[in-house]
Structures are given as C-alpha cells and as structure tokens.
N, CA, C and O atoms as a DFTB+ gen file, in Angstrom:
508 C
 N C O
     1  1      28.916     -19.310      10.004
     2  2      28.910     -18.498      11.195
     3  2      27.723     -18.857      12.088
     4  3      27.863     -18.991      13.304
     5  1      26.549     -19.010      11.463
     6  2      25.366     -19.319      12.242
     7  2      25.482     -20.706      12.865
     8  3      25.111     -20.900      14.022
     9  1      25.986     -21.652      12.118
    10  2      26.096     -23.010      12.628
    11  2      27.049     -23.048      13.827
    12  3      26.805     -23.776      14.789
    13  1      28.125     -22.270      13.773
    14  2      29.074     -22.233      14.885
    15  2      28.415     -21.661      16.142
    16  3      28.660     -22.139      17.250
    17  1      27.577     -20.634      15.965
    18  2      26.878     -20.038      17.115
    19  2      25.900     -21.037      17.733
    20  3      25.811     -21.157      18.954
    21  1      25.175     -21.744      16.885
    22  2      24.196     -22.711      17.391
    23  2      24.889     -23.887      18.067
    24  3      24.411     -24.383      19.087
    25  1      26.013     -24.340      17.508
    26  2      26.764     -25.442      18.125
    27  2      27.363     -25.027      19.462
    28  3      27.518     -25.854      20.361
    29  1      27.703     -23.742      19.594
    30  2      28.266     -23.231      20.847
    31  2      27.194     -23.125      21.923
    32  3      27.506     -22.832      23.077
    33  1      25.948     -23.357      21.565
    34  2      24.867     -23.351      22.546
    35  2      24.113     -22.045      22.659
    36  3      23.290     -21.878      23.559
    37  1      24.383     -21.120      21.759
    38  2      23.632     -19.861      21.788
    39  2      22.195     -20.106      21.330
    40  3      21.929     -20.962      20.486
    41  1      21.295     -19.346      21.898
    42  2      19.901     -19.451      21.460
    43  2      19.762     -18.849      20.067
    44  3      20.677     -18.188      19.575
    45  1      18.638     -19.075      19.450
    46  2      18.407     -18.534      18.115
    47  2      18.342     -17.008      18.155
    48  3      18.787     -16.334      17.226
    49  1      17.786     -16.477      19.231
    50  2      17.701     -15.020      19.375
    51  2      19.106     -14.437      19.529
    52  3      19.434     -13.434      18.896
    53  1      19.936     -15.065      20.370
    54  2      21.306     -14.585      20.562
    55  2      22.113     -14.730      19.273
    56  3      22.932     -13.870      18.951
    57  1      21.883     -15.807      18.543
    58  2      22.554     -16.000      17.254
    59  2      22.157     -14.892      16.283
    60  3      23.004     -14.335      15.584
    61  1      20.885     -14.583      16.247
    62  2      20.408     -13.522      15.355
    63  2      21.057     -12.193      15.705
    64  3      21.475     -11.453      14.815
    65  1      21.145     -11.884      16.992
    66  2      21.787     -10.634      17.405
    67  2      23.260     -10.608      17.004
    68  3      23.766      -9.588      16.535
    69  1      23.938     -11.730      17.192
    70  2      25.367     -11.778      16.918
    71  2      25.669     -11.611      15.429
    72  3      26.621     -10.918      15.070
    73  1      24.875     -12.235      14.559
    74  2      25.174     -12.126      13.125
    75  2      24.453     -10.959      12.452
    76  3      24.675     -10.690      11.272
    77  1      23.585     -10.263      13.204
    78  2      22.972      -9.043      12.694
    79  2      21.782      -9.236      11.782
    80  3      21.581      -8.468      10.842
    81  1      20.987     -10.264      12.058
    82  2      19.757     -10.479      11.298
    83  2      18.613     -10.630      12.296
    84  3      18.834     -10.678      13.506
    85  1      17.411     -10.703      11.784
    86  2      16.267     -10.871      12.670
    87  2      16.124     -12.334      13.087
    88  3      16.654     -13.237      12.439
    89  1      15.417     -12.536      14.152
    90  2      15.150     -13.886      14.652
    91  2      14.408     -14.692      13.612
    92  3      14.689     -15.877      13.431
    93  1      13.470     -14.074      12.928
    94  2      12.696     -14.765      11.898
    95  2      13.610     -15.252      10.763
    96  3      13.395     -16.331      10.212
    97  1      14.629     -14.454      10.419
    98  2      15.571     -14.860       9.378
    99  2      16.340     -16.106       9.801
   100  3      16.561     -17.005       8.990
   101  1      16.746     -16.163      11.059
   102  2      17.451     -17.348      11.558
   103  2      16.553     -18.574      11.429
   104  3      17.009     -19.621      10.971
   105  1      15.298     -18.465      11.819
   106  2      14.358     -19.586      11.699
   107  2      14.180     -19.998      10.233
   108  3      14.123     -21.188       9.922
   109  1      14.094     -19.017       9.344
   110  2      13.936     -19.323       7.912
   111  2      15.164     -20.042       7.370
   112  3      15.030     -21.006       6.616
   113  1      16.354     -19.590       7.741
   114  2      17.583     -20.223       7.267
   115  2      17.707     -21.642       7.797
   116  3      18.167     -22.533       7.083
   117  1      17.302     -21.862       9.044
   118  2      17.347     -23.212       9.603
   119  2      16.370     -24.119       8.854
   120  3      16.709     -25.252       8.513
   121  1      15.160     -23.620       8.600
   122  2      14.152     -24.409       7.894
   123  2      14.600     -24.734       6.465
   124  3      14.260     -25.787       5.925
   125  1      15.366     -23.822       5.860
   126  2      15.837     -24.036       4.490
   127  2      17.135     -24.847       4.449
   128  3      17.626     -25.194       3.375
   129  1      17.680     -25.141       5.622
   130  2      18.918     -25.914       5.678
   131  2      20.147     -25.106       5.311
   132  3      21.150     -25.672       4.875
   133  1      20.089     -23.811       5.476
   134  2      21.198     -22.923       5.113
   135  2      21.975     -22.504       6.362
   136  3      22.110     -21.313       6.639
   137  1      22.483     -23.478       7.113
   138  2      23.176     -23.176       8.360
   139  2      24.534     -22.528       8.134
   140  3      25.047     -21.854       9.027
   141  1      25.117     -22.715       6.977
   142  2      26.423     -22.126       6.673
   143  2      26.302     -20.747       6.021
   144  3      27.313     -20.136       5.676
   145  1      25.113     -20.271       5.856
   146  2      24.908     -19.009       5.148
   147  2      25.430     -17.838       5.969
   148  3      25.209     -17.756       7.177
   149  1      26.120     -16.943       5.293
   150  2      26.622     -15.725       5.914
   151  2      25.756     -14.575       5.414
   152  3      25.482     -14.495       4.216
   153  1      25.323     -13.688       6.297
   154  2      24.415     -12.616       5.847
   155  2      25.011     -11.701       4.789
   156  3      24.270     -11.082       4.025
   157  1      26.334     -11.602       4.731
   158  2      26.947     -10.704       3.746
   159  2      27.190     -11.370       2.402
   160  3      27.571     -10.700       1.442
   161  1      26.974     -12.683       2.318
   162  2      27.251     -13.409       1.075
   163  2      26.244     -13.113      -0.028
   164  3      26.616     -13.030      -1.198
   165  1      24.993     -12.957       0.327
   166  2      23.930     -12.846      -0.672
   167  2      23.294     -11.466      -0.610
   168  3      23.015     -10.927       0.461
   169  1      23.080     -10.925      -1.778
   170  2      22.347      -9.665      -1.883
   171  2      20.864      -9.953      -1.661
   172  3      20.303     -10.857      -2.280
   173  1      20.245      -9.195      -0.790
   174  2      18.820      -9.377      -0.544
   175  2      18.063      -8.721      -1.687
   176  3      18.304      -7.559      -2.013
   177  1      17.156      -9.458      -2.291
   178  2      16.395      -8.938      -3.422
   179  2      14.925      -8.851      -3.035
   180  3      14.243      -9.862      -2.866
   181  1      14.464      -7.628      -2.900
   182  2      13.065      -7.400      -2.589
   183  2      12.317      -7.155      -3.893
   184  3      12.875      -6.620      -4.851
   185  1      11.103      -7.535      -3.916
   186  2      10.276      -7.268      -5.084
   187  2       8.925      -6.757      -4.596
   188  3       8.494      -7.079      -3.490
   189  1       8.275      -5.973      -5.413
   190  2       6.980      -5.448      -4.989
   191  2       5.960      -6.569      -4.834
   192  3       6.014      -7.592      -5.517
   193  1       5.054      -6.347      -3.934
   194  2       4.003      -7.335      -3.716
   195  2       3.064      -7.365      -4.909
   196  3       2.804      -6.336      -5.533
   197  1       2.563      -8.538      -5.217
   198  2       1.591      -8.587      -6.312
   199  2       0.297      -7.907      -5.869
   200  3      -0.059      -7.954      -4.692
   201  1      -0.397      -7.283      -6.799
   202  2      -1.656      -6.630      -6.421
   203  2      -2.669      -7.650      -5.926
   204  3      -2.802      -8.744      -6.474
   205  1      -3.374      -7.264      -4.882
   206  2      -4.376      -8.136      -4.283
   207  2      -5.748      -7.674      -4.774
   208  3      -6.061      -6.486      -4.696
   209  1      -6.560      -8.585      -5.272
   210  2      -7.894      -8.161      -5.720
   211  2      -8.724      -7.679      -4.532
   212  3      -8.639      -8.227      -3.433
   213  1      -9.518      -6.658      -4.773
   214  2     -10.380      -6.126      -3.720
   215  2     -11.844      -6.337      -4.099
   216  3     -12.174      -6.647      -5.244
   217  1     -12.698      -6.160      -3.116
   218  2     -14.135      -6.295      -3.360
   219  2     -14.636      -5.191      -4.282
   220  3     -15.694      -5.319      -4.898
   221  1     -13.868      -4.104      -4.374
   222  2     -14.290      -2.951      -5.161
   223  2     -13.976      -3.108      -6.652
   224  3     -14.544      -2.389      -7.474
   225  1     -13.091      -4.027      -7.010
   226  2     -12.658      -4.165      -8.406
   227  2     -13.796      -4.216      -9.424
   228  3     -13.714      -3.528     -10.441
   229  1     -14.853      -4.997      -9.199
   230  2     -15.924      -5.030     -10.204
   231  2     -16.688      -3.708     -10.333
   232  3     -17.423      -3.511     -11.300
   233  1     -16.519      -2.807      -9.366
   234  2     -17.293      -1.562      -9.351
   235  2     -16.451      -0.341      -9.713
   236  3     -16.985       0.765      -9.804
   237  1     -15.152      -0.520      -9.919
   238  2     -14.278       0.618     -10.207
   239  2     -14.648       1.306     -11.509
   240  3     -14.577       2.531     -11.607
   241  1     -15.042       0.528     -12.513
   242  2     -15.444       1.140     -13.791
   243  2     -16.674       2.020     -13.613
   244  3     -16.771       3.087     -14.220
   245  1     -17.604       1.581     -12.791
   246  2     -18.816       2.377     -12.527
   247  2     -18.436       3.694     -11.871
   248  3     -18.919       4.756     -12.265
   249  1     -17.564       3.620     -10.861
   250  2     -17.153       4.822     -10.129
   251  2     -16.422       5.782     -11.064
   252  3     -16.694       6.983     -11.059
   253  1     -15.497       5.259     -11.865
   254  2     -14.735       6.124     -12.762
   255  2     -15.612       6.747     -13.836
   256  3     -15.399       7.897     -14.220
   257  1     -16.591       6.002     -14.321
   258  2     -17.518       6.560     -15.318
   259  2     -18.355       7.676     -14.707
   260  3     -18.577       8.711     -15.334
   261  1     -18.815       7.458     -13.483
   262  2     -19.621       8.492     -12.807
   263  2     -18.777       9.735     -12.534
   264  3     -19.258      10.858     -12.686
   265  1     -17.509       9.539     -12.130
   266  2     -16.640      10.691     -11.876
   267  2     -16.303      11.430     -13.162
   268  3     -16.144      12.651     -13.148
   269  1     -16.192      10.715     -14.265
   270  2     -15.924      11.375     -15.545
   271  2     -17.113      12.231     -15.961
   272  3     -16.947      13.315     -16.521
   273  1     -18.306      11.734     -15.682
   274  2     -19.516      12.467     -16.046
   275  2     -19.815      13.598     -15.061
   276  3     -20.184      14.700     -15.466
   277  1     -19.654      13.320     -13.767
   278  2     -19.940      14.284     -12.700
   279  2     -18.763      14.322     -11.736
   280  3     -18.793      13.627     -10.720
   281  1     -17.727      15.108     -12.016
   282  2     -16.519      15.101     -11.192
   283  2     -16.725      15.611      -9.772
   284  3     -15.882      15.376      -8.906
   285  1     -17.823      16.299      -9.521
   286  2     -18.044      16.844      -8.187
   287  2     -18.727      15.854      -7.228
   288  3     -18.974      16.189      -6.070
   289  1     -19.028      14.652      -7.700
   290  2     -19.659      13.656      -6.836
   291  2     -18.745      13.292      -5.678
   292  3     -17.534      13.147      -5.843
   293  1     -19.346      13.147      -4.503
   294  2     -18.565      12.790      -3.323
   295  2     -18.398      11.279      -3.245
   296  3     -19.131      10.520      -3.880
   297  1     -17.425      10.866      -2.458
   298  2     -17.196       9.439      -2.244
   299  2     -18.393       8.812      -1.541
   300  3     -18.734       7.660      -1.808
   301  1     -19.030       9.557      -0.647
   302  2     -20.199       9.028       0.062
   303  2     -21.339       8.740      -0.920
   304  3     -22.011       7.715      -0.810
   305  1     -21.552       9.630      -1.861
   306  2     -22.610       9.436      -2.858
   307  2     -22.298       8.226      -3.732
   308  3     -23.174       7.406      -4.008
   309  1     -21.033       8.120      -4.168
   310  2     -20.642       6.991      -5.000
   311  2     -20.734       5.682      -4.220
   312  3     -21.091       4.646      -4.780
   313  1     -20.416       5.732      -2.941
   314  2     -20.538       4.546      -2.091
   315  2     -21.984       4.060      -2.054
   316  3     -22.247       2.864      -2.178
   317  1     -22.913       4.989      -1.883
   318  2     -24.332       4.603      -1.854
   319  2     -24.766       3.997      -3.188
   320  3     -25.554       3.053      -3.222
   321  1     -24.245       4.547      -4.282
   322  2     -24.613       4.041      -5.609
   323  2     -24.087       2.620      -5.837
   324  3     -24.813       1.766      -6.346
   325  1     -22.835       2.364      -5.467
   326  2     -22.308       1.019      -5.694
   327  2     -22.887       0.017      -4.700
   328  3     -22.990      -1.171      -5.006
   329  1     -23.268       0.490      -3.505
   330  2     -23.957      -0.400      -2.554
   331  2     -25.287      -0.863      -3.141
   332  3     -25.676      -2.021      -2.984
   333  1     -25.984       0.059      -3.823
   334  2     -27.260      -0.291      -4.441
   335  2     -27.071      -1.305      -5.582
   336  3     -28.000      -2.031      -5.936
   337  1     -25.864      -1.344      -6.149
   338  2     -25.594      -2.294      -7.234
   339  2     -24.977      -3.597      -6.734
   340  3     -24.619      -4.460      -7.536
   341  1     -24.848      -3.747      -5.401
   342  2     -24.396      -5.017      -4.850
   343  2     -23.050      -5.017      -4.165
   344  3     -22.616      -6.067      -3.691
   345  1     -22.366      -3.886      -4.092
   346  2     -21.064      -3.827      -3.421
   347  2     -21.258      -4.070      -1.927
   348  3     -22.094      -3.429      -1.290
   349  1     -20.479      -5.000      -1.372
   350  2     -20.640      -5.357       0.047
   351  2     -19.474      -4.876       0.894
   352  3     -19.432      -5.169       2.089
   353  1     -18.528      -4.148       0.317
   354  2     -17.359      -3.690       1.053
   355  2     -17.629      -2.412       1.826
   356  3     -18.770      -1.968       1.954
   357  1     -16.563      -1.839       2.332
   358  2     -16.680      -0.660       3.171
   359  2     -16.499       0.642       2.415
   360  3     -16.076       0.677       1.259
   361  1     -16.837       1.708       3.119
   362  2     -16.747       3.049       2.560
   363  2     -15.294       3.460       2.329
   364  3     -15.000       4.181       1.376
   365  1     -14.387       3.011       3.190
   366  2     -12.983       3.406       3.096
   367  2     -12.355       3.040       1.760
   368  3     -11.577       3.818       1.207
   369  1     -12.684       1.865       1.236
   370  2     -12.141       1.463      -0.065
   371  2     -12.629       2.392      -1.162
   372  3     -11.864       2.777      -2.046
   373  1     -13.887       2.746      -1.105
   374  2     -14.452       3.651      -2.123
   375  2     -13.784       5.015      -2.009
   376  3     -13.412       5.614      -3.018
   377  1     -13.633       5.502      -0.793
   378  2     -13.034       6.815      -0.576
   379  2     -11.588       6.849      -1.089
   380  3     -11.190       7.810      -1.746
   381  1     -10.802       5.806      -0.793
   382  2      -9.416       5.763      -1.271
   383  2      -9.361       5.714      -2.799
   384  3      -8.517       6.367      -3.413
   385  1     -10.251       4.946      -3.404
   386  2     -10.253       4.854      -4.865
   387  2     -10.645       6.192      -5.490
   388  3     -10.049       6.610      -6.483
   389  1     -11.629       6.855      -4.923
   390  2     -12.039       8.164      -5.444
   391  2     -10.886       9.148      -5.293
   392  3     -10.621       9.931      -6.205
   393  1     -10.207       9.119      -4.169
   394  2      -9.088      10.034      -3.931
   395  2      -7.967       9.805      -4.944
   396  3      -7.423      10.768      -5.485
   397  1      -7.618       8.557      -5.205
   398  2      -6.548       8.293      -6.166
   399  2      -6.991       8.611      -7.589
   400  3      -6.173       9.042      -8.402
   401  1      -8.250       8.410      -7.902
   402  2      -8.761       8.733      -9.233
   403  2      -8.746      10.235      -9.449
   404  3      -8.360      10.703     -10.520
   405  1      -9.160      10.994      -8.447
   406  2      -9.193      12.446      -8.571
   407  2      -7.773      12.998      -8.623
   408  3      -7.512      13.937      -9.375
   409  1      -6.849      12.440      -7.843
   410  2      -5.463      12.910      -7.847
   411  2      -4.778      12.624      -9.173
   412  3      -3.899      13.377      -9.591
   413  1      -5.169      11.544      -9.837
   414  2      -4.506      11.189     -11.081
   415  2      -4.909      12.104     -12.233
   416  3      -4.269      12.094     -13.285
   417  1      -5.944      12.880     -12.048
   418  2      -6.343      13.825     -13.086
   419  2      -5.357      14.985     -13.106
   420  3      -4.483      15.076     -12.244
   421  1      -5.492      15.852     -14.068
   422  2      -4.545      16.960     -14.188
   423  2      -4.597      17.879     -12.965
   424  3      -5.517      17.786     -12.153
   425  1      -3.630      18.745     -12.843
   426  2      -3.487      19.581     -11.654
   427  2      -4.655      20.556     -11.495
   428  3      -4.937      21.000     -10.382
   429  1      -5.315      20.883     -12.553
   430  2      -6.428      21.815     -12.451
   431  2      -7.724      21.145     -12.025
   432  3      -8.685      21.832     -11.680
   433  1      -7.769      19.841     -12.042
   434  2      -8.990      19.147     -11.664
   435  2      -9.840      18.842     -12.873
   436  3      -9.530      19.253     -13.991
   437  1     -10.898      18.126     -12.640
   438  2     -11.741      17.658     -13.732
   439  2     -12.528      18.790     -14.376
   440  3     -12.871      18.710     -15.555
   441  1     -12.819      19.851     -13.613
   442  2     -13.647      20.920     -14.155
   443  2     -12.824      22.019     -14.812
   444  3     -13.383      22.997     -15.309
   445  1     -11.484      21.867     -14.818
   446  2     -10.649      22.866     -15.467
   447  2     -10.442      24.121     -14.643
   448  3     -10.006      25.138     -15.184
   449  1     -10.735      24.085     -13.370
   450  2     -10.511      25.241     -12.522
   451  2      -9.662      24.816     -11.327
   452  3      -9.714      23.657     -10.914
   453  1      -8.885      25.736     -10.773
   454  2      -8.024      25.363      -9.653
   455  2      -8.846      24.911      -8.455
   456  3      -9.957      25.390      -8.229
   457  1      -8.293      24.001      -7.710
   458  2      -8.969      23.534      -6.500
   459  2      -8.966      24.629      -5.459
   460  3      -8.062      25.463      -5.412
   461  1      -9.967      24.617      -4.645
   462  2     -10.053      25.618      -3.585
   463  2      -9.006      25.334      -2.521
   464  3      -8.722      24.182      -2.195
   465  1      -8.446      26.393      -1.997
   466  2      -7.503      26.269      -0.897
   467  2      -8.092      26.974       0.305
   468  3      -9.067      27.716       0.184
   469  1      -7.517      26.749       1.431
   470  2      -8.012      27.415       2.651
   471  2      -7.723      28.895       2.555
   472  3      -6.636      29.295       2.138
   473  1      -8.666      29.691       2.929
   474  2      -8.475      31.137       2.911
   475  2      -8.655      31.710       1.530
   476  3      -9.139      31.044       0.615
   477  1      -8.259      32.949       1.399
   478  2      -8.391      33.614       0.119
   479  2      -7.193      33.344      -0.756
   480  3      -6.130      32.969      -0.261
   481  1      -7.353      33.530      -2.057
   482  2      -6.276      33.274      -3.009
   483  2      -5.090      34.204      -2.734
   484  3      -3.942      33.811      -2.942
   485  1      -5.352      35.440      -2.268
   486  2      -4.268      36.386      -2.009
   487  2      -3.396      35.919      -0.841
   488  3      -2.208      36.237      -0.785
   489  1      -3.993      35.158       0.099
   490  2      -3.265      34.687       1.264
   491  2      -2.404      33.478       0.958
   492  3      -1.487      33.156       1.714
   493  1      -2.692      32.809      -0.145
   494  2      -1.990      31.583      -0.487
   495  2      -1.071      31.843      -1.687
   496  3      -1.561      32.010      -2.805
   497  1       0.247      31.881      -1.476
   498  2       1.140      32.181      -2.603
   499  2       1.173      31.071      -3.645
   500  3       1.554      31.309      -4.791
   501  1       0.777      29.857      -3.257
   502  2       0.807      28.735      -4.212
   503  2      -0.342      28.783      -5.194
   504  3      -0.273      28.179      -6.264
   505  1      -1.389      29.489      -4.845
   506  2      -2.385      29.415      -5.854
   507  2      -3.687      29.940      -5.668
   508  3      -4.521      29.855      -6.569
C-alpha cells in the first residue's frame, strides 16, 4: 500500500496520512526497506524502557539508611548530606527518590502514626 502511494507521487506526509501512521513510521519503513508493509499486518509490540542510571544511584543507599533511622528528615536535608559526600546532581532527583521511598512504606508511615491531613481529623472522613 505504501509503495503504491509513493509511486503515485504522494509525499511521505500524505502517504502517512492515507495509511494511518505517523510520518516518522513511514521514514522508518523506507529505511528498513519495508515498502510493502501494511500497518494492519503486524502487531505493534511495545516494551518498557530499560532503566537509565542516574547520578543519584551511588547515594541511594545512604538516603534510604538515613530515612530508616530518621524518617522525619526532609529531602532538603538529605540533599545537603549527599552533596557533602560528593553528589553533583540536582535537588529534584533527591526529592523524587525520597518521595518514592516514603510512599513505598506502609500506609501509616515510618513512625507508625497516620500522616497529617489538612484541617482537623473530624473534618476529614478519610482519616
């Protein structure tokens, strides 16, 4: 189908619109020599991206150990501590890691007490 569109003189963008794929897909199929490929012939198989190493990886054990010992430590405090040990990355990575580490703990939190909610407990039916 794609080869017929290209032979008829349609542009790659017009070909992509006609067969219902993106322009980038048309370019990829041409580069791969798959001019006879029909978009409905093959099941598209997506796979998760492989994890990318971050600058924070060597310091994650330090952060998790500190949070296990002192769960009330803030991300800003932990950021300053890992910076002193040589971490050259940004605060955002530390904050995201602390957030995911704290969320992965049980629903009551590390100290065994419910997390504070806005307002009084009587105003919040959830807790």
